[in-house]
C-alpha positions as CSV (number, residue, x, y, z in Angstrom):
1,M,143.9,16.5,167.4
2,L,140.6,15.1,168.5
3,E,139.1,18.5,168.9
4,K,140.5,19.5,165.3
5,A,138.8,16.2,164.0
6,R,135.4,16.9,165.6
7,A,135.4,20.6,164.3
8,M,136.1,19.4,161.0
9,A,133.5,16.9,161.2
10,A,131.0,19.5,162.4
11,Q,131.7,21.7,159.3
12,G,130.9,18.7,157.0
13,A,134.6,17.7,156.0
14,S,134.9,14.2,154.6
15,R,136.7,11.4,156.4
16,A,139.7,11.6,154.0
17,E,140.1,15.3,154.6
18,I,140.0,14.7,158.5
19,E,142.6,11.8,158.2
20,Q,145.0,14.0,155.9
21,A,144.7,16.9,158.7
22,I,145.5,14.5,161.5
23,A,148.6,13.2,159.5
24,Q,149.9,16.7,158.7
25,M,149.5,17.6,162.6
26,Q,151.5,14.3,163.4
27,G,154.3,15.0,161.1
28,V,154.8,18.6,162.5
29,A,155.0,17.1,166.1
30,T,157.7,14.7,165.0
31,A,159.7,17.2,163.0
32,N,159.8,19.6,166.0
33,P,160.2,17.3,169.2
34,E,160.2,19.0,172.5
35,P,163.3,18.8,174.6
36,E,163.6,16.1,177.2
37,S,162.9,17.2,180.7
38,Q,164.8,14.5,182.5
39,P,168.5,13.5,181.6
40,K,169.0,9.9,180.6
41,P,170.8,7.8,183.2
42,E,174.3,6.9,182.7
43,P,175.0,3.3,182.0
44,D,176.3,1.1,185.0
45,A,180.0,0.0,184.3
46,R,179.4,-3.0,186.6
47,R,176.3,-4.4,184.5
48,I,176.9,-7.6,182.7
49,I,175.5,-7.2,179.3
50,P,175.1,-11.0,177.9
51,T,176.6,-11.6,174.4
52,S,176.3,-14.7,172.3
53,R,179.1,-17.3,172.7
54,K,181.2,-18.5,170.0
55,R,179.9,-22.0,169.0
56,H,182.6,-24.6,168.5
57,T,182.5,-27.1,165.7
58,D,182.8,-30.9,166.3
59,E,186.6,-30.9,165.6
60,E,187.5,-28.0,167.8
61,R,185.5,-29.8,170.7
62,K,187.5,-32.9,170.0
63,A,190.7,-31.0,169.9
64,M,189.8,-29.5,173.3
65,L,188.8,-32.9,174.9
66,E,192.3,-34.4,173.7
67,Q,194.0,-31.4,175.3
68,M,192.1,-31.8,178.7
69,R,193.2,-35.5,178.7
70,Q,196.7,-34.8,178.1
71,E,196.9,-32.3,180.9
72,R,195.1,-34.7,183.1
73,A,197.9,-37.4,182.3
74,Q,200.6,-35.0,182.9
75,R,199.4,-34.1,186.3
76,E,198.8,-37.8,187.1
77,E,202.6,-38.5,185.8
78,E,203.8,-35.6,188.0
79,R,202.1,-37.0,191.0
80,R,203.5,-40.4,190.7
81,E,207.0,-38.7,190.1
82,E,206.6,-36.8,193.4
83,A,205.5,-40.0,195.2
84,S,208.4,-41.8,194.1
85,R,210.7,-38.9,194.9
86,R,209.6,-39.0,198.5
87,T,210.5,-42.5,198.9
88,Q,214.1,-41.8,197.8
89,R,216.7,-41.1,200.4
90,P,217.8,-37.4,200.7
91,A,221.1,-36.3,199.7
92,W,222.8,-36.2,203.0
93,H,222.3,-40.0,203.3
94,F,225.0,-40.5,200.7
95,P,228.6,-39.7,201.5
96,A,230.0,-36.7,199.6
97,P,233.0,-37.5,197.3
98,R,236.5,-37.4,198.5
99,A,237.4,-34.3,196.3
100,A,234.3,-32.3,197.7
101,R,235.2,-33.4,201.3
102,E,238.6,-32.1,201.1
103,E,237.6,-28.7,199.8
104,P,238.2,-25.8,202.3
105,P,234.9,-24.6,203.7
106,A,236.0,-20.7,203.1
107,A,235.1,-19.1,199.8
108,T,238.4,-18.2,197.8
109,P,238.4,-15.4,195.3
110,A,238.5,-18.0,192.6
111,E,235.2,-19.2,193.7
112,P,232.1,-17.5,192.0
113,A,230.5,-14.6,193.9
114,E,227.2,-16.3,194.7
115,T,228.9,-18.8,197.1
116,R,229.8,-15.9,199.4
117,P,226.8,-14.5,201.1
118,D,228.5,-11.2,201.9
119,A,229.9,-10.3,198.5
120,T,228.1,-8.5,195.8
121,I,228.0,-9.8,192.4
122,R,230.7,-8.4,190.1
123,I,231.5,-9.6,186.5
124,P,234.6,-8.4,185.0
125,A,234.4,-7.0,181.4
126,V,235.3,-9.3,178.7
127,K,238.5,-8.4,176.9
128,P,237.5,-7.7,173.2
129,A,239.7,-8.7,170.6
130,P,242.2,-6.0,169.5
131,Q,240.9,-4.3,166.5
132,P,242.9,-1.7,164.5
133,Q,241.9,1.9,165.6
134,P,241.7,4.7,162.9
135,Q,244.4,7.2,163.8
136,E,244.6,10.5,162.6
137,Q,247.3,11.0,160.0
138,P,249.4,14.1,161.0
139,A,250.4,16.4,158.1
140,R,253.7,15.6,156.4
141,V,256.4,17.9,157.5
142,A,259.7,17.8,156.1
143,G,262.3,16.9,158.5
144,P,263.6,13.7,160.2
145,A,261.4,10.8,160.2
146,Q,259.2,10.4,163.4
147,P,259.3,6.9,165.1
148,A,256.2,4.8,164.6
149,P,253.6,5.1,167.5
150,E,253.6,2.2,170.0
151,P,250.6,-0.1,170.0
152,K,248.2,0.6,172.7
153,A,248.0,-1.9,175.6
154,A,245.0,-4.1,175.9
155,A,241.9,-2.7,177.4
156,Q,241.8,-3.1,181.2
157,P,238.7,-4.8,182.6
158,V,236.0,-2.2,183.4
159,K,233.8,-2.9,186.4
160,S,230.2,-2.8,185.4
161,T,228.0,-0.4,187.4
162,E,224.8,-2.1,186.1
163,P,223.5,-4.9,187.9
164,A,224.5,-8.2,186.5
165,A,222.7,-11.3,186.1
166,P,223.8,-14.1,188.6
167,V,226.1,-16.8,187.3
168,A,224.7,-20.1,187.6
169,P,227.0,-22.5,189.4
170,A,228.5,-25.3,187.8
171,A,226.4,-28.3,187.7
172,P,227.7,-31.1,190.1
173,K,228.4,-34.4,188.8
174,E,225.4,-36.8,188.8
175,Q,225.8,-39.4,191.5
176,P,224.1,-43.0,190.7
177,Q,220.9,-42.9,192.5
178,P,220.2,-46.2,194.1
179,A,217.0,-48.1,193.4
180,P,214.2,-46.9,195.6
181,K,213.6,-49.2,198.3
182,R,210.1,-50.7,198.8
183,H,209.0,-49.8,202.3
184,A,205.7,-48.7,203.6
185,G,203.9,-50.2,200.5
186,L,204.7,-47.0,198.4
187,L,206.1,-48.6,195.4
188,R,204.5,-52.0,195.5
189,S,201.2,-52.8,193.6
190,R,198.4,-54.8,195.3
191,A,199.0,-57.8,193.2
192,E,202.7,-57.9,194.4
193,A,201.6,-57.4,198.2
194,E,198.9,-60.4,198.0
195,A,201.5,-62.6,196.1
196,E,204.0,-62.0,198.9
197,L,201.4,-62.6,201.5
198,N,200.3,-65.8,199.9
199,E,203.9,-66.9,199.7
200,K,204.5,-66.3,203.4
201,I,201.3,-68.3,204.1
202,R,202.4,-71.1,201.8
203,S,205.8,-71.2,203.4
204,D,204.7,-71.2,207.1
205,H,204.6,-75.1,207.7
206,I,204.5,-74.7,211.2
207,W,201.3,-72.8,211.8
208,L,199.3,-71.6,208.7
209,S,200.5,-74.5,206.4
210,N,201.0,-77.4,209.0
211,P,201.0,-80.7,207.0
212,V,199.1,-82.5,209.6
213,M,196.5,-80.2,210.9
214,V,195.9,-78.1,207.7
215,C,197.1,-80.2,204.9
216,G,196.0,-83.6,206.2
217,L,199.1,-85.4,205.5
218,G,200.9,-88.2,207.9
219,L,197.4,-88.9,209.7
220,A,198.2,-92.7,210.1
221,P,201.4,-92.4,212.4
222,V,199.6,-89.5,214.1
223,V,196.2,-91.6,214.8
224,G,197.7,-95.1,215.0
225,A,201.0,-94.6,216.8
226,A,201.2,-91.3,218.7
227,L,199.6,-92.7,221.9
228,D,201.8,-91.0,224.4
229,G,204.7,-88.4,224.5
230,E,207.5,-90.9,224.3
231,R,206.2,-92.5,221.0
232,A,205.4,-89.1,219.6
233,L,208.9,-88.0,220.4
234,I,210.4,-91.1,218.6
235,L,208.3,-90.5,215.4
236,C,209.2,-86.9,215.6
237,V,212.9,-87.7,215.1
238,A,212.3,-90.2,212.4
239,S,210.0,-87.9,210.5
240,L,212.3,-85.1,210.8
241,L,215.2,-87.1,209.3
242,L,213.3,-88.8,206.6
243,I,211.5,-86.0,205.4
244,T,214.4,-83.7,205.2
245,F,217.2,-85.7,203.9
246,T,214.8,-87.7,201.6
247,R,214.0,-84.4,199.9
248,V,217.5,-83.3,199.6
249,L,218.7,-86.7,198.1
250,A,215.9,-86.7,195.8
251,V,216.3,-83.2,194.4
252,A,220.0,-83.8,194.0
253,V,219.4,-86.9,192.0
254,C,216.7,-85.0,189.9
255,H,219.2,-82.4,189.1
256,L,221.6,-85.1,187.6
257,S,218.8,-86.9,185.8
258,G,217.3,-83.7,184.3
259,N,214.3,-84.0,186.6
260,R,212.9,-87.2,184.9
261,F,211.5,-90.3,187.0
262,R,210.6,-88.1,189.9
263,P,208.2,-91.0,191.7
264,I,210.7,-93.6,191.5
265,I,213.6,-91.2,192.6
266,Y,211.5,-90.1,195.6
267,S,210.6,-93.5,196.6
268,Y,214.0,-95.2,196.4
269,A,215.6,-92.3,198.1
270,A,213.1,-92.7,201.1
271,A,213.9,-96.4,201.1
272,L,217.6,-96.1,201.1
273,L,217.6,-93.6,203.8
274,Y,215.3,-95.9,206.1
275,I,218.1,-98.1,207.0
276,P,220.6,-95.5,208.3
277,V,217.7,-93.7,210.2
278,Y,216.6,-97.1,211.9
279,I,220.0,-97.6,213.0
280,L,220.5,-94.2,214.4
281,L,217.1,-94.3,216.2
282,Y,218.0,-97.8,217.7
283,E,221.1,-96.2,219.1
284,F,219.1,-93.6,220.8
285,F,215.7,-95.4,222.0
286,G,216.6,-99.0,221.9
287,N,213.7,-101.6,222.1
288,S,211.3,-98.8,222.4
289,L,211.2,-98.9,218.6
290,T,209.1,-102.0,218.7
291,A,206.2,-100.1,220.3
292,L,205.6,-98.1,217.0
293,G,205.0,-101.4,215.0
294,I,204.3,-101.1,211.4
295,Y,204.1,-97.2,211.8
296,L,207.8,-96.5,211.6
297,P,208.5,-98.2,208.2
298,I,205.3,-96.8,206.7
299,L,206.9,-93.4,206.9
300,V,209.0,-94.4,203.8
301,V,205.6,-93.9,201.7
302,E,204.3,-91.2,203.7
303,P,202.6,-88.4,201.9
304,A,204.3,-85.6,203.6
305,I,207.6,-87.1,202.0
306,V,206.4,-88.1,198.5
307,K,204.1,-85.1,198.0
308,R,207.1,-83.0,196.5
309,M,207.1,-85.3,193.3
310,E,203.8,-83.7,192.1
311,F,205.5,-80.6,191.3
312,A,207.1,-80.3,187.7
313,E,209.5,-77.4,188.6
314,L,213.0,-78.4,190.1
315,E,214.0,-76.3,193.2
316,P,217.5,-75.7,194.2
317,L,219.2,-77.9,197.2
318,R,219.2,-74.9,199.6
319,D,215.4,-74.6,199.2
320,A,214.9,-78.4,199.4
321,L,216.7,-78.6,202.6
322,R,214.8,-75.4,204.0
323,H,211.5,-76.7,202.9
324,G,212.2,-80.3,204.0
325,F,213.2,-79.1,207.6
326,N,210.1,-76.8,207.8
327,N,207.7,-79.6,206.9
328,G,209.6,-82.0,209.4
329,I,209.2,-79.4,212.1
330,G,205.5,-78.9,211.5
331,M,204.7,-82.6,211.6
332,C,206.9,-82.8,214.9
333,V,204.7,-80.1,216.3
334,A,201.4,-81.8,215.4
335,L,202.8,-85.2,216.9
336,L,203.9,-83.9,220.3
337,I,200.5,-81.9,220.8
338,V,198.6,-85.0,219.8
339,G,200.6,-87.5,221.6
340,C,201.0,-85.5,224.9
341,L,197.2,-84.6,224.9
342,R,196.1,-88.2,224.4
343,E,198.4,-89.5,227.3
344,F,197.1,-86.9,229.5
345,L,193.4,-87.5,228.6
346,A,193.8,-91.4,228.6
347,S,195.9,-91.7,232.0
348,G,196.6,-88.3,233.5
349,T,200.4,-88.3,232.7
350,V,202.6,-86.5,230.4
351,F,205.9,-88.3,229.3
352,G,205.2,-90.8,232.1
353,H,205.0,-88.2,234.9
354,E,201.7,-88.1,236.7
355,V,199.8,-85.0,236.6
356,I,196.4,-85.8,237.9
357,H,195.1,-89.0,239.5
358,M,192.2,-89.8,237.1
359,A,191.6,-90.5,233.4
360,L,189.5,-87.8,231.8
361,L,189.0,-89.6,228.4
362,P,190.2,-93.1,228.5
363,L,188.8,-93.4,224.7
364,A,191.8,-91.3,223.7
365,A,194.2,-94.2,224.1
366,Q,192.4,-96.0,221.2
367,P,192.5,-95.1,217.4
368,A,189.0,-94.1,217.3
369,G,189.6,-91.5,220.2
370,G,192.7,-90.6,218.4
371,F,190.6,-89.8,215.1
372,V,188.0,-87.7,217.2
373,L,190.8,-85.9,218.9
374,V,192.8,-85.2,215.8
375,G,189.6,-83.9,214.0
376,V,188.7,-81.5,216.9
377,I,192.3,-80.0,217.2
378,A,192.4,-79.6,213.3
379,A,189.2,-77.8,213.2
380,V,190.1,-75.4,215.9
381,W,193.6,-75.0,214.3
382,C,192.2,-74.4,210.8
383,A,189.6,-71.8,212.3
384,V,192.2,-69.7,213.9
385,A,194.5,-69.9,210.9
386,N,191.9,-69.0,208.4
387,A,190.8,-66.1,210.6
388,Y,194.4,-64.9,210.7
389,T,195.1,-65.1,207.0
390,D,191.6,-63.4,206.2
391,Y,192.6,-60.6,208.5
392,K,196.1,-60.2,206.8
393,R,194.4,-60.1,203.3
394,E,191.9,-57.5,204.5
395,E,194.9,-55.5,205.8
396,V,196.3,-55.6,202.4
397,H,193.0,-54.6,200.7
398,R,192.6,-51.7,203.1
399,L,196.3,-50.4,202.4
400,Y,196.0,-50.5,198.7
401,A,192.2,-49.3,198.4
402,G,193.0,-45.8,197.3
403,R,195.6,-46.8,194.8
404,K,195.0,-47.3,191.1
405,H,198.2,-49.3,190.4
């Protein structure tokens, strides 16, 4: 085409004529295309051709999100049911009913076929209801009347040659499932475990909630009268009797009075019980009671006895006896420890028996030494008790750290 254009230009043709000739040549070339020399490659079947995704509306997105939430909640519920099922006892824990125990183990013909492992499943054909069958009427022939044909017998059961579906066994009677036991912390929540731990700590009046070393009650008799083991033993018996029976008597009277006038009832109950307790102590210890001085009658208004009147709720008599006895035992433990230790440090003896030949701390026999000694013992006691309670709480936190309920 370029040569043609140059030749036409040399002959003096105009520009329009040259362009028209070039256009004609191009039309002829497009009308008669040359055959392709190389074949086209076949498309790859594994090639992924991207297509435009369908765009969802806001309502469709909300519906899809709600469906995902429901599926997640359903999976969580199934997981909880599976966890609760694992805690239940298996079926062999419960005795079978008497009727089931009396059945023979061997399979009988009346039993379903699936109970016999070596038998094939055969289902007898169901007897259809008798229907009148159209019978051919014979031609009427002159002659004696023929007897009526007898009715056909009922259809016999036909064995089916096709494989029949297995018959589902009868559902056994549902036995009442016992409430799942709360063991290994599987069904308890963290709040329940912490509440149970706090209740155990509060009810341990001997070690974790000692009325003297932890609560600071009954310090006057401990410091002023528990100078040796013998006096501490007398105070132990007196405290145990007064604390226990005063609480029981006061709670019994409060039950009768409708839980009114608690301070007066507790004070008068302790004053009334002091007289028989003093007579009983005199029979056991004799004139040794005079060594206690004013600290024996002061037990009547001891905070370890009357502190229960601060609580508005009324406890049963059994709980009152148990709590009063535990408080008395806790106070006895503190009295014996302080009394024996003071006697050992002041004179080197325990209950009058010589242990060492020298006095390690003569100040322990004085009230000032008693205050110092009780303070040191209480500090060490509370440190150990608090460390133990913190360890138990951390153990509960670790046990229930991965649970959401």
